[in-house]
Each structure stands twice: as C-alpha cells, then as structure tokens.
N, C-alpha and C positions, 0 to 999 in steps of 0.2 A: 386306447389310453396313453395321461400326453406323461413320458419318463418323469422317474422323482429324482430331481436336482438336490434335494436334501442330504445332504452328506450325514451321516448320521454320529458317526465318529468324531463331530466335528462342535460337535455338544456336547456340553459337563454333563455328566447326570450328579453330581454330588449337589446343583440345583434343580429343581423339578418347578419346569415352568410355570407353575400357579403361584407359588412361592417368589420366584427374581427370575422372570420371562431374561434381562439382556445379563442381569448373569451363566443363564443355561447358554443362553446364542453364543455365547464372547465371552468370559472366564480362561476358556482353555486356551483361546486364540494370544489374550492379552498374558498369561504368562508363562506362553511357548516362545511368543514375540518379541524381544528384547528395542528397545526405542534407544538408533543410530548413534552415538558418541556425540553425530556434530549437530542434531537435534531437539527439541523439546516436544513436540511431540510424534506422531507415528502411525498409521493404518492404511487401510487398502486405499483412500485418494490419493495418498503418498505414494506407497509404490505403484500407483497407476498415474502421476506428472510423472514420475522414475522413468518410467517404460516411455512414455514420450516424449520424452525430453532423449534418453536413446535414439530414439525411435530418427527425431527432427536431425538432431547430430550426423546418424549415417546417410539420410538423406543429404543434410548440407552437404557434406563429403564428398560425395559421388557427381555432384552439379561442378565441383573444381576444375573437372578434368573434362563438363563439358563441348564440345564444340563452341565456341565463340561464338555472341550476338543472342543468341541462342536463353531464352531466360533462367533459362535451370542455370547456364555460365551466372548469369547476372550475378543469379544469388551465389555459386562460389564461389567469386569476384566477392561481395558481400562478406560473405562466413570468412573468409577469406582473411581482405583486413584487417577482420574486427579480430581475429585470431594471430594478426600479425605486431606481436607484443614489443619486436623492437622498434616497426617502425612506432607505435605508439611512443615508444618515452624516447626515439628521438623528436616524436614533434612537442613533445611536452604540453604546456597549456597552449600553445600557437592557435588552437581550433576551434578555442574560448576563449583567445585573449580580445575580440571584439565583443563578446558580451560583458566580460571582468572591467573591461573601456565605460562600456555602456552604468555599466552600476558604479562605478570611481567621481562621474562626470554626475552624478540626482543631486541634485541641490534644495529640490523641496519631495514632500504628501504628492505633488500632482503627478511629477516626476514620475515617481515612483512606485506608486499607482498605473500608472499611461504602461512603462516599461514594465507592470511582470501583468497585464493583460495582455502587451505584445508577446513575450514570452507565453502567456497560456494560450494564446491559440495556436503557436509549435507544439504544443503539445505538452509545454513542461509543466509541473507541480507551480501553483500559486498557493495564494491564502488560502482563494475556497474553491475548488471541484463543483460544477457546473456537467450535469447528467442527465440521460431521459433514461426510466426503467418500469416495469411492470407496477403500478400502486400499492404496497407490504394489502392495504387491508379491501382493495377490489381488484383480483386479475383480470379483469374482462378493460381492461383501460389500464392510461399508460399515469408519468406523474412528470414534472418537474426535479429534479432535486438538488437540494444546493447545501456543498457538507464544510466544515472546517477543514481546511488541508493546512501543509505547515511545518506542521510541527515536526523534529527527526527524534527526539525521545516517544515511546511509545503511547504514549499516552498528556491525558495536564496534569494528574497524581505525582507524576514524576519532575513537577519543575516545583511545586510544592508542598512532598512531606519529605520531612528530614529523616525519613529510611531509603531515601534515595538522594538521597548526600552524596556519594559516595559515586551516585552515576551520576550525575552533574558535573562531579569534576570529574573525572574520567572520557564524558563529552566536551571538557573545557580542552583537556591539554586534546584527544583526535580533533577540533577544530583547527582548537592551531594550529596543527600538523597539514591540515588539508590550507586551510590558508601560507603556510608558507610556501606548499608547492604550488603555491598560484602563485607567487611569488612576491606577497606582500611586504615589507621589512617589519609593519606593528602585526603583526599573527599574531602574538602573545596578547597583546592588547588589546585586540579588535576579539579578544576568544572571549566567549559568555565563562558569565560570573565578575568579569573588577567592573558591573557598574557605566562600562561608557556607552554609546549610541549605544554600538555594533553589538555589548555583548550583553545584553537585556534584553533585545528586538523578542526569545522567542520567549519571553515569560509570561509578558501580556496575551499575545497569543496564546499559550497552556492556561492561562487564566480565565484566557475567555470560554473555553471547553469547555463544554459537557462535561460532567462526575459521569460516571460509568453511570450509578444508580440514574440515574435524569438518565438517561437515552431511550428511553421506551416509548416508541414512536405510538403504542395505543390513548393516554393519553391528549400524544399532537393530535392522531388520527381523528379521537372523540370530541377537540377540542374545534378542527376545522368543519367537522359532519354537523355540528351544531349547530357555525356560523354557516351553513350552506344555508340547514334545514329554516335555521329565523331568515336567511334573507329570500328564504322562498314564500316560506308562510305573509312576510312583509309585502313580498308584486299581489300574491295571495288579494291579498285586501289591496291594492289599489287598481286590481285587474275588475 
C-alpha cells in the first residue's frame, strides 16, 4: 500500500472541503506564512526558486578555486568577474560604449530597425520578441509566437492612465539618472515626459499594446482555427 503523504495537520478544519476546497487545503499556510517585505507575492515556487539560487551560488563559488583550464574554473572565473564590483565600477560605461555610439549615430528609422535587429540576434530585448513554444490550444504541436517587447513599465495602462502619473514621473527621473551615468549631457531633456524625440518613445509602444482585457488567446485561436477550416473547405471544393 502506498504511503500517505498528505499531512492532515496542514489542512484547515475551519473550512470543509466540500464548501471551499482551496481554503481547506491552503488557508492555514496562507495565514501562517507572511509575504517577505521585499516581495509582492510569495509561495512554494518562490521558495523553490530561492533554494535553486542558493544551490547555484554554492556551486559557482566552489568553481572559483577549481584547476585552471577546466570547465569548472571557466565558470568560476566568469562568476568572479560578475561579482567584482570594484572592477565593474572602474570600467564605467566603457564596455557598452560601442553600442551607445551606434545608437547616437542613427539617422533614420531604417538604420534604427537594422540596429534593433542586430541587437536582438545577440539576445538583447527589442521591440518584439520572437520564439517557438507549444500551442496553447493544441499541446501536440509547436507554434511561432511574436510578442510585443520593449516596454519599461509593467503594462500599457501605465503609459496612459492618470492613476499612474506618479509612476511615470518617477520613471522619468530614473531614466534621466541612467542616461547621465551613460555620459549624456542632455540626460534630463532625453528622459520621458518632455515631448522630445527620445522622451515619448515608450508611449506609442505602450499605446500599441493590448489592454489586459484584450489578451485572451482563445478568440485569436478561434479566428485562426476558423481560417484554417475555411481554407480546407476551399481546397476540398477545388479538388
């Protein structure tokens, strides 16, 4: 007989399972597990992620003293360079200077598109994201997905709704600081919200995104499925 892995002590007897199964199973854990002050949410998957990060850190730290030339030592050297804040501060923006110069040299949307495409091929996030994943409507096959990217704020509503005005102001200050660190003299003028060519670049991208209520994939899948069915019917008539 298989062992019983369900701990009755974890269940909440205040809620009968036939009335509220979620509360019966989870409410005691919810009541007894505070959300850490640096997080907006918490749960077992967050705990697993934290444990995985601690294990990865221990593994990388053990690689720092590995024999030279080994794969382990290569990982250790990479980790050491990543953690060397003094060296990073000394370098400043030098490592990204060629890319900043490429951006400063742009003179047309065609050049901008070419640069975005080249950076995307290097793995940097761009205006759109292209990837392959399983079809949400048919797990037996894969589909190519094209998604909007390039937004700095969490959602398109942050760029237009009045309730997020304070967030936009704080974001403009943040961008100005980042641009100043990049060595741009006109960092404040380039920050969002001033109406310059750089300042409003995020707004049209945000306005072009779908609102949350419009992101249901089912209608889109139904439209694609209907199109495939109509196409198959046309082919059948021509046969």
